[in-house]
Structure formats: structure tokens, C-alpha cells
C-alpha positions in Angstrom: -117.5 -27.7 43.7 -120.2 -25.0 44.1 -121.3 -26.7 47.3 -117.8 -26.7 48.7 -117.3 -23.0 47.8 -120.6 -22.1 49.6 -119.5 -24.0 52.7 -116.2 -22.2 52.8 -118.0 -18.9 52.6 -120.4 -19.8 55.4 -120.3 -17.5 58.4 -121.1 -20.3 60.7 -117.7 -21.9 59.9 -116.0 -18.7 61.1 -118.2 -18.6 64.2 -117.4 -22.2 65.1 -113.7 -21.4 64.8 -114.1 -18.4 67.1 -116.0 -20.4 69.7 -113.3 -23.1 69.7 -110.7 -20.5 70.3 -112.7 -19.1 73.3 -114.3 -16.0 71.7 -118.1 -15.6 72.2 -120.6 -12.8 71.8 -121.7 -11.1 75.0 -124.7 -12.8 76.6 -126.9 -9.8 76.3 -126.3 -9.6 72.6 -128.1 -12.8 71.6 -131.7 -11.7 71.2 -130.8 -8.4 69.5 -129.4 -7.9 66.1 -125.7 -7.7 66.5 -126.2 -6.5 70.0 -127.4 -3.1 68.8 -130.2 -1.2 70.5 -133.0 0.3 68.3 -131.1 3.5 67.8 -128.0 1.7 66.5 -130.2 -0.5 64.3 -131.8 2.5 62.8 -128.5 4.1 62.1 -127.3 1.0 60.4 -130.4 0.8 58.3 -129.6 4.3 57.1 -126.1 3.1 56.5 -127.1 0.5 53.9 -129.7 2.7 52.2 -129.3 2.7 48.4 -128.0 6.2 48.0 -126.1 6.8 44.7 -122.3 6.8 44.9 -121.2 9.9 43.0 -117.9 10.1 41.2 -117.4 13.8 41.9 -114.3 15.6 40.9 -115.4 19.1 41.8 -116.7 20.7 45.0 -119.9 20.4 46.9 -121.2 16.9 46.1 -120.1 13.7 47.8 -116.8 12.4 46.6 -116.0 9.2 44.8 -117.5 6.4 46.9 -118.4 8.9 49.7 -122.1 8.8 50.8 -124.1 10.9 53.2 -124.9 7.8 55.2 -122.5 5.8 57.4 -121.1 2.5 56.3 -123.0 -0.6 57.5 -122.4 -2.1 60.9 -120.2 0.8 62.1 -120.6 -0.1 65.8 -118.7 -1.6 68.6 -119.7 -5.2 69.3 -119.4 -6.7 72.8 -117.8 -10.0 73.2 -116.5 -12.4 75.9 -113.0 -13.9 75.8 -112.6 -17.3 77.5 -109.1 -18.1 76.2 -106.7 -15.2 76.4 -103.8 -17.2 74.9 -105.6 -17.3 71.5 -106.9 -13.8 71.9 -103.5 -12.2 72.3 -101.9 -14.6 69.8 -104.3 -13.7 67.0 -104.5 -10.0 67.9 -100.7 -10.0 67.5 -100.9 -12.0 64.3 -103.5 -9.6 62.9 -101.1 -6.7 63.6 -98.5 -8.5 61.4 -100.8 -7.7 58.4 -101.5 -4.1 59.3 -99.8 -0.8 58.6 -97.9 -0.7 61.9 -96.0 -3.8 60.8 -95.2 -2.5 57.3 -94.0 0.9 58.5 -91.6 -0.8 60.9 -90.5 -4.1 59.3 -89.9 -2.8 55.8 -87.8 0.2 56.8 -85.9 -1.8 59.3 -85.1 -4.4 56.6 -83.8 -1.6 54.4 -81.7 0.2 57.0 -80.3 -2.8 59.0 -80.5 -6.0 57.0 -80.3 -5.7 53.2 -81.7 -2.9 50.9 -81.7 -5.5 48.1 -84.3 -7.5 50.0 -86.4 -4.5 51.1 -86.7 -3.4 47.5 -88.1 -6.8 46.3 -90.4 -7.0 49.3 -91.9 -3.6 48.7 -92.4 -4.0 45.0 -94.2 -7.4 45.4 -96.1 -6.1 48.4 -97.4 -3.1 46.4 -98.4 -5.2 43.5 -100.2 -7.8 45.6 -102.0 -5.2 47.8 -103.2 -3.2 44.8 -104.7 -6.2 43.1 -106.3 -7.4 46.3 -107.8 -4.0 47.2 -109.2 -3.5 43.7 -110.6 -7.1 43.6 -112.5 -6.3 46.8 -114.3 -3.4 45.4 -115.0 -5.1 42.1 -116.3 -8.4 43.5 -118.1 -6.7 46.5 -118.4 -10.0 48.4 -119.7 -9.3 52.0 -117.7 -10.0 55.1 -119.0 -12.7 57.5 -122.4 -11.8 58.9 -122.8 -10.9 62.5 -124.4 -12.6 64.2 -123.2 -15.4 64.4 -119.7 -14.0 63.9 -118.0 -11.6 66.4 -116.2 -8.8 64.6 -113.2 -7.3 66.5 -112.0 -4.7 64.0 -114.4 -1.8 63.6 -112.4 0.2 61.1 -112.4 -2.6 58.5 -116.1 -3.4 58.7 -117.0 -1.1 55.9 -114.7 -2.9 53.5 -115.7 -5.9 51.4 -114.3 -9.4 52.1 -112.9 -11.2 49.1 -109.9 -11.6 48.9 -108.3 -11.2 52.3 -105.5 -8.6 51.7 -104.0 -9.5 55.1 -103.6 -13.1 53.9 -102.2 -11.8 50.6 -99.7 -9.4 52.2 -98.5 -12.0 54.7 -98.0 -14.7 52.1 -96.3 -12.2 49.7 -93.9 -10.9 52.4 -93.0 -14.3 53.8 -92.4 -16.2 50.6 -90.8 -13.3 48.7 -88.3 -13.0 51.6 -87.7 -16.8 51.4 -87.2 -16.9 47.7 -85.0 -13.7 47.6 -82.7 -15.0 50.4 -82.2 -18.6 49.1 -79.4 -17.6 46.7 -78.1 -14.7 48.8 -77.6 -16.1 52.4 -76.6 -19.4 53.8 -79.2 -20.9 56.1 -81.2 -24.1 56.4 -83.9 -23.9 53.7 -86.3 -26.0 55.8 -86.1 -23.5 58.7 -86.9 -20.6 56.3 -89.8 -22.5 54.8 -91.2 -23.3 58.2 -90.9 -19.7 59.4 -92.7 -18.5 56.2 -95.5 -21.0 56.6 -96.0 -20.2 60.3 -96.0 -16.4 59.7 -98.5 -16.5 56.9 -100.7 -19.1 58.6 -100.9 -17.1 61.8 -102.0 -14.0 59.9 -104.5 -16.0 57.9 -106.0 -17.6 61.0 -106.2 -14.2 62.7 -108.6 -13.0 60.0 -111.0 -15.8 61.0 -110.6 -15.2 64.7 -111.3 -11.4 64.3 -114.3 -12.2 62.2 -113.2 -10.2 59.3 -113.1 -12.9 56.6 -114.6 -16.2 55.6 -112.4 -19.3 55.0 -112.9 -18.7 51.2 -111.7 -15.1 51.5 -108.5 -16.3 53.2 -107.9 -19.2 50.8 -108.6 -16.9 47.8 -106.0 -14.4 49.1 -103.3 -17.0 49.5 -104.0 -18.6 46.1 -104.0 -15.3 44.3 -100.7 -14.3 45.9 -99.1 -17.6 45.0 -100.2 -17.2 41.4 -98.8 -13.6 41.3 -95.4 -14.8 42.7 -95.2 -17.6 40.2 -96.1 -15.2 37.3 -93.8 -12.3 38.3 -90.8 -14.3 39.6 -89.1 -14.4 36.1 -89.1 -10.6 36.0 -87.8 -9.9 39.5 -84.2 -9.4 38.3 -85.4 -7.1 35.6 -87.5 -5.1 38.1 -84.5 -4.8 40.4 -82.6 -2.9 37.7 -85.3 -0.5 36.7 -83.7 2.2 38.9 -81.0 2.5 36.2 -83.6 3.4 33.6 -83.8 6.8 31.8 -84.3 10.2 33.5 -88.0 9.9 32.6 -88.4 6.8 34.8 -89.5 8.8 37.9 -92.3 10.5 35.8 -93.8 7.1 34.9 -93.4 5.9 38.5 -95.5 8.9 39.7 -98.0 9.3 36.9 -99.1 5.6 36.6 -99.8 5.0 40.3 -101.5 8.4 40.7 -103.8 7.6 37.8 -104.6 4.2 39.3 -105.5 5.8 42.6 -107.6 8.6 41.2 -109.5 6.1 39.1 -110.1 3.6 41.8 -113.3 1.6 41.5 -116.3 3.5 42.9 -117.8 2.0 46.1 -121.4 2.0 47.2 -120.4 3.9 50.4 -117.2 5.3 51.8 -114.6 2.7 53.0 -110.9 3.1 53.8 -109.9 0.9 50.8 -109.2 3.8 48.4 -107.2 5.7 51.0 -105.2 2.6 52.0 -104.5 1.7 48.3 -103.3 5.3 47.7 -101.0 5.0 50.7 -99.5 1.7 49.5 -99.0 2.8 45.9 -97.6 6.1 46.9 -95.1 4.5 49.3 -94.0 2.1 46.6 -93.6 5.0 44.1 -91.6 6.9 46.7 -89.3 4.0 47.4 -88.7 3.3 43.7 -87.9 7.0 43.1 -85.6 6.9 46.1 -83.6 4.0 44.6 -83.5 5.9 41.3 -82.2 9.0 43.0 -79.5 6.9 44.8 -78.4 5.4 41.5 -78.7 8.5 39.3 -76.9 10.9 41.6 -74.7 8.2 43.3 -75.9 9.4 46.7 -75.9 5.9 48.3 -73.9 2.9 47.2 -76.0 0.4 45.3 -77.0 -2.6 47.4 -77.9 -5.0 44.6 -75.1 -6.9 43.0 -75.2 -8.1 39.3 -75.2 -11.7 40.6 -76.4 -13.2 43.8 -73.9 -13.1 46.6 -73.8 -16.0 49.1 -73.0 -14.8 52.6 -73.4 -16.0 56.1 -76.0 -14.5 58.4 -73.9 -12.6 61.0 -74.5 -13.4 64.6 -76.6 -11.0 66.6 -74.3 -9.2 69.0 -75.0 -6.5 71.5 -73.3 -4.0 69.3 -75.4 -4.9 66.3 -78.6 -4.9 68.3 -78.0 -1.4 69.7 -76.8 -0.1 66.3 -79.9 -1.5 64.6 -82.2 0.1 67.2 -80.4 3.4 66.9 -80.6 3.5 63.1 -84.3 2.5 63.3 -85.1 5.1 65.9 -83.3 7.8 63.9 -85.0 6.8 60.7 -88.5 6.5 62.1 -88.3 10.0 63.8 -87.3 11.5 60.5 -90.0 9.7 58.6 -92.7 10.8 61.1 -91.5 14.4 60.9 -91.6 14.3 57.1 -95.0 12.6 57.1 -96.6 15.2 59.4 -95.0 18.1 57.7 -96.0 17.1 54.1 -99.4 16.0 55.2 -100.2 19.3 56.9 -98.8 21.3 54.0 -100.6 19.4 51.3 -103.9 19.5 53.2 -103.6 23.2 53.6 -102.9 23.7 49.9 -105.8 21.5 48.9 -108.2 23.1 51.4 -107.3 26.5 50.1 -107.6 25.4 46.4 -111.0 23.8 46.8 -112.2 26.4 49.4 -112.9 23.9 52.1 -113.2 24.7 55.8 -110.0 23.4 57.5 -111.9 21.8 60.4 -114.1 19.8 58.1 -112.7 16.3 58.6 -115.2 14.8 56.2 -113.5 16.9 53.4 -110.5 14.6 53.6 -112.6 11.8 52.1 -113.4 13.7 49.0 -111.7 12.2 45.9 -109.9 15.4 44.9 -108.5 15.9 48.4 -107.9 12.4 49.7 -105.9 11.0 46.8 -103.5 13.9 46.3 -102.7 14.5 49.9 -102.2 10.8 50.6 -100.2 10.3 47.5 -97.9 13.3 48.1 -97.4 12.4 51.7 -96.5 8.8 51.3 -94.4 9.4 48.2 -92.4 11.8 50.3 -92.2 9.2 53.1 -90.9 6.5 50.6 -88.2 8.9 49.2 -87.2 9.9 52.7 -86.8 6.3 53.8 -84.6 5.2 51.0 -82.6 8.3 50.3 -82.5 10.8 53.2 -82.5 8.4 56.1 -79.4 6.5 54.8 -77.7 9.8 54.2 -78.5 10.9 57.8 -77.2 7.6 59.1 -73.9 8.1 57.2 -73.7 11.7 58.4 -74.2 10.5 62.1 -71.5 7.9 61.6 -73.9 4.9 61.8 -72.6 2.2 59.5 
């Protein structure tokens, strides 16, 4: 078993997959370490220097997980593509596990398909992503080494590898959607199962193609997600009805996620995991509060029925297509405006409070600034998406 695990974690296995899919390192990068010149190598040596990670909650010193040195391997690697079909397929598949997908698919589901489904998807997505992100910074397993692996995503190089949160999120989204629609819509179950498997498989393979994860990272992410779905499924109906809880419910929804974000595991150097985790938990908190507001103040009719409702999937007509795009465009514009406004305002307040120069972009990485501004911004986005956007749709006469 130990030998099998070591083989699944071998970077050579990932490199062979990349070569079979037509992705190769640039020829001039072979003799040199990762294709870096001496200056780049020196910068990376500084990047992995054993500087202390300070959990600072005041001013002046580096923030939680923020170090003076750069993260390791923060460079652009040259590569050669010999099969563009696989290149574009896996680049697209990788995007299905990134923020751009979530900020489009999840709101679209809420506004145009079924808020009942979007609520379940978001709750499971938040749970899975938090556990995956925290596990990365606790286990601290490295990503595949380069060489021999070609790495295509520079932003994520500073993160640890195990488990693959892309694989976790894709598996959670696909199979939560499948399970939640089985008793709600009439469609061939085999078709839904095939689509869920294809979706999650493409995202998982994209993590190998982009060189971001080993096979063990991906399998670990899938298995952890499967276990979480099995363990939480009996409580899904109970979770659906939490928005009818007491008036103190929103306080718990804000306090608990903020506490988890502010006490995120300390990393050896700065990576985007804490910021991404704060964004995810804050969005989930905002969505949950939005559903509570809708229920408590009766602003929007409740989407979830006491019992599952079997209904046919309506055919996609030109009217429905244009209506869906219109509602989506209106909602996204409002969300982007709210996001920009709240982000700028919260940053100004925090900069003033901690006496930080506004143009100092590194200050955003400080624990006492990064977590509050991210949390306030994306909590506002979640509330806006579930409460104010549907109200705007109704005001504009968009059913």
C-alpha cells in the first residue's frame, strides 16, 4: 500500500500524462533548473528560506503567513504545446473549478433554474472547500516538482497540493446537483450520472495536465468529497430549513465563519489559500443570511417546498434563453457594483484604522486587513445575489 501511494504521488506520473497529451517543457529549459536563469534561481532560493511565519494581529510585522520573501517557484515557465485539442480542453476544464465558474454558474442557477438547488450547491461547496483548503495547509504536501512537470498556473504555485480542491469542488457540485434533482425533476438518471462523472473527471484530469497536482492529490480530493457527501446527506433537509431559525441565526452565520477565517492555519509563506477560503466562507455566509432575510421579512417567495416536487424540465425556448441571459446580466452588473463599492469602502476604513498607506498593496495581505475586507465584501455579495438581485428582477418585470 505504501508503495502504491508513493507511486501515485510521483511527479514523473504527471509528467508522462502531460507528454502523452502533447505538453512539453521548452527545449531551452532542459539543462537549467525549471528553465530559470541564475537571477531567478537566486530569487527562488530566497523564496524558500526558513524565515519565521509570524501570526501578527497588530501593525508593523508580517501578517499571519506573510513573509518577507516570495513564495517558491513564483516564475513563468516556458512550454511547448503539440496537441492544442487537449490544451484547450483541459484549460477550459480547469476553469470549471475556478472562481470565474462559481461566480457565474451558482448565481445563474439561483436566478434562472431553481433557488432550492443553488442553496444546496452553495452549502455543500462551502463545506467541501473549507475542509480542503485547511487540509492543504495542515498536511503541507508539496505540489509536483518541476522539472519534470510543466506548471501552467502561476498563481497557485505557492499553495500546497493535497488534496486537490478543484477535484473536491467539481465532485461536490456535480454529484450534489445530481442527488438534489433526482426527486425534484424528471429526467433519465443515467444521463445525469454520466454528465456528473464527465464533468468531475475533466476537472480532475485538468489538474494533472496543468501540473498542479499529483494523482494522489486528485484521488484524495475525490474520496474526501464522496465521504463528506455521504456523511452530510441525511442532514441536507434540516440544513435547507435553517433559514427559518431564530432572529439570532444571522449572528451565528457571521461569527463562526469569521472566526474560522481569522484563525486560519499559519503558512510558512504567503499563499492565496487564506484569502480564497475567506472569500468562500463569506459568500456562503452572505447567501445563508440572504435566504434568512427572504424568509424572515417575506421579501421573496420561498423556493423550497416541504416535500420534493416532481416536475418536467421545461424546453429551452428562445424566450427563456433571452430572459435567462437578461436576468443574469442584470444580476452580475449589480453584484460587481456592490463588490467594488464594498471592497473600496472596507479597504479605506481598514487602511485608516491601521494607519496604512493606501498604495501599499502588500498591506492587503496582512491578517487584520485581508480577512475583514474579504469577509465584508463577499458577505455583501452573497446577500445581494440572494435578496437584492431577485427584488430587482421583480421590479424590472423579469419573472
